[in-house]
N, C-alpha and C positions, 0 to 999 in steps of 0.2 A: 504494500500500500504506500503510495506516495505521501511523504511527510509534508504537512502544511502547518506552518506556524500561525497561531491566532493573530500575530502581529502583521501577517501578510495582508490581512483583510483591509485595513485602513477604513476609508469611507466606502461603505458598501451601498451601491446604487440599486434601488428597486425600480424595475422597469416592467410595465404591464406586458403580459404575454401577447397582447394584441398589437404591440408597437411594430410599425412597418419597417423599422431600421434595425431590427435585432441582429441580423447578419453583419451589417456595417459596424455596429457598436463593438461586436466581439472580434470579428475577423480582420477588419480594417483599423482596429484601435481608434475609432472615430472620436472617442472622448479622451482628452489628454489626462494621463496619469491615472486612468481607471485601473484599480487593482482587483476589485471584486464586484460582482453584481448578482442580483437575484431576479430571475424571470418569474413574475408573480401571476399566479392563477387564482389567487384568493381575493383579498379586498380590493385590488386594483382593477378588477373587471366585474362586469355585471353577469348575472346568471345566464342571460340570453346571449352572452358573448363567449361562452365556454367552448363551443364547437369551433368557432373561428380562431380562438386563442390556441387550441390544441393543434389545429391545422397549421397555424403560423409557426408553432414550435416544431412540428414535424418537418416543415420546409427548412427551417433554420438548421436542424440537425443533419439533414440530407446535404445541404450546402457545406456545412462545417466539416463533415466527414471527408469531403473531397479536397480539403485544404492541406498543405504541407505542415509538418510539425513546426510549430512556431510558439512564440511567447504570447499567450492570450490571457485576458483577465480570468480570475477564478470565477466560474459560473455555477450558480446553484438554482434550483427550481423550488418555488413555493407552491405546493399543491393546495387545492381548495380544502381538502379534507383527507382523512385516511384512505377512503375507498378509491380516491383518484389515483393513488400510487400504482394500482394495478394497471390502469390505463397508460400511465407514463412508462411503466416497464415494458409495455408492448410496442412502444414507439421505436422504430429502427434507429440505431446509433445513440440511444439515450445515455450510453456509457461515456459520451463526450463530456458530460458535465461532472462536476466534482462531488455533487451530492444534493441534499434537500434541506430546505428550511421547513421545520415541522411546526405549523401553526397551532395555537390553542393547546400547548403542551403542558400537561400536569400529571399528577399521579392517577387521575381518572382516565386519561387517554393513553397512558404509557403502554399498556398491554396491546391495545389496538395498533399503535405504531410499530411495536415490536413484531407483531404478526405480519403486517403488510411489507415490512422491510426485510423479511427473511430471505427473499430471493433477489434482493437488490444487488447491483454490481459490487464486487468485493472492495474496490477502492473507494467507494462512496463514504463521505463523512457527513455529519448532520449538525444542523444549527437549530435546536429546539427553541421555540419562542415562548417566553414566560409572559403571558398576557391574559390569563383567565382570572376570575374573581378569587380563586383559591390562592393566587400569588400575592394577594394583599394580606394574607393571614400567616403570621410567622409559624404557627403550629403546623399548618398544611404545607408550607414551604419546607419545614424541617422533615416532614413525612416524605416529600418527594426526594429530598436530598438523600435520605437514608435508603430509599429504594434504588436510587441511581448509583450509589457508591459501589455496589457489587453487581450491578446489572450488566448483562451481556452487551447492551447498547453503549455502556460507558466509554469503552475505548474508541468508539466512533464519533463521540461528541467533540466537535472542534471548539465550539463556543456555545454559550447560552445567550440568546438575544433577548433583551428586555423590550417588550412590546408596549411602548409608552402610550400610544393613542388608545389601545384597547383597555389598558389599565385605567387611564383617565376616564374612558367611557363608563367603566364600572363605578366611577365616583361622580358621574354626571358632569364631567369637566372636559375641557379641551386645552391644548397647549396655548398659553397666553402669547400674544404677539408683542408683549411689552416686558415679559419676565422670562427667566430661564425656568426649566421644569423643576429645578431644585428649590424654587421659591414657593412651591405649593406642596401638597401632600405626597407627590411622587418623589420628592427628595428623600423622604423617609423610606419609601418603598425601595428605591435604588440602594440605599445604604443597607437596608435589611437583607436584600437579595445578595449583595456583595459579601456581607458578614456571614451569611449562611453557606454560600457555595464556594467562595474563593479558598477558604482554609482546606477544603477537600480537593483542591487542584483544578477546579473549573475556572474557565475564563468567561467574562461577560462583556457584551458590547452595549453601547449606549443607544437610547431611543432616538428616533427621528426628530429633527428640528423642522417644524412645519413652515415657519416664516422665512423662506429661503432668500428673500430680498433684504433681510436685516443682518448684514455681515457682522456688525458690532456685537449684536446679541448672540449670534452663533459662536463668535470667538469666546465670549464670556461663558457660554454653556459648555463648550468643549474643554475649557480649563477646569470646570467643575467635574466633568466626566473623568478627566485625568486624575484629579484628586481622589476620586473613588476607585482608581485602579482599572477603569474600563479600557479595553484594548482597541476599540474601533467604534464607528458610529454609522447607523443607518442614515442614508441620504435619499432625497426624492428629486434632487435637481443637480445636474452636473456642475453648476457654479459653486456648489458647496464643497466639492472635492478638494480643490486647491487649499481652501481655508483650513480644512480639517487636517490635511496632510502636512501643512506647514506647522500646525499646532502640535502634531505628533513628533516633530523633530525634537531632539534632545540638546539642551545647552551644554557647552563644553565643560562647565564646572561639574555637572552631574555625571558626565562621561568619565572625567578624571577621578571623581570621588568613587565611582563604581569600580573602576580598575584597581584603586588602592584597597577598597574593601575586599575585593576578590583575590588580592595578592597575599599568598600564604606567608610571605616573609614579614608582613606588617604585624605590629603588636595587637593584643586583644582589644585594646581601646586606644584610639589616637585622635589627634586634632587635625582637621584639614579645612581650609577656607572658613575658619571661625566657627566650625561646628564639630560636635563629637561624632566619631565614627566607631561603631562597634560591630565588627564583622559577624559575630554570632547571631545578632538580631537584624542586621541590615543586608545580609547576603541575598535574600530573595528580592529585595528592592533593587539591588545592584544588578542582579541577573536580568530582571525584566527591563531595566533601564537600558542595558547594553543590547538586549534583544530588539527593543524598539528602535534604537539608534542604527542597528544593522539594516533595517528596512526603510527608515525615513531620514537617516543622516542626522547631522547636527545643525543647530541654528546658525545663521550667518552672523 
């Protein structure tokens, strides 16, 4: 199975499966610095568009299969529901994609997803989306975490995606155009999900930022995402990609600090750039900092 780092995802662009330029986006690298994308068959299309969307996907895969081996974005498909996976597996060349986004994922749908994914391509990885009402309850989140820890699906989970809009819908809210999502109740939810899943080795990605015309607020929100340790962000417009990837760059001081923390010749506690460094407790931060820098480089 090809190894994919969660840090490779960056700004993950969601594109409706009905989009007429799917082949150009993927094969011609039409969107600058696109690292990953999701072809959406769920919320991004209407019920009466499903047949057209599946036909469009089939055409894309046929064209893609004839292309030479090249560097393409990581491509995932988001099915509408569990039962649609069987339809997807029947499409020729479906193995071209890296895997699936699993919508409405929780302990109540886990068994259904497990069953339908039994015959999926071996290399596929999955990005379950935490977006049901159960994910607002720490007790139920703990239950899902315990189930996943030893579950056969666990090694195939690349990241857990936080479905901000669906979680806000559960609260009868939507993302404000004047505030980051952390200024409302979703700030608590993100922190809770991080504190539940990250200690067990899971990676989480940040919810979508709806107001794509407000770059200043997007920059503020991505900084809050990074403070939570989130590794990427869902985007709905190409103009958001550059802003997010720039924010994912690592400053030189953090790079140098990380290298010293991971240097076995350093003492148990030392001072660097006016701060205490303690390798025994800062090692994981240092490792993820350098992993992020590997894919996004350092700030200018």
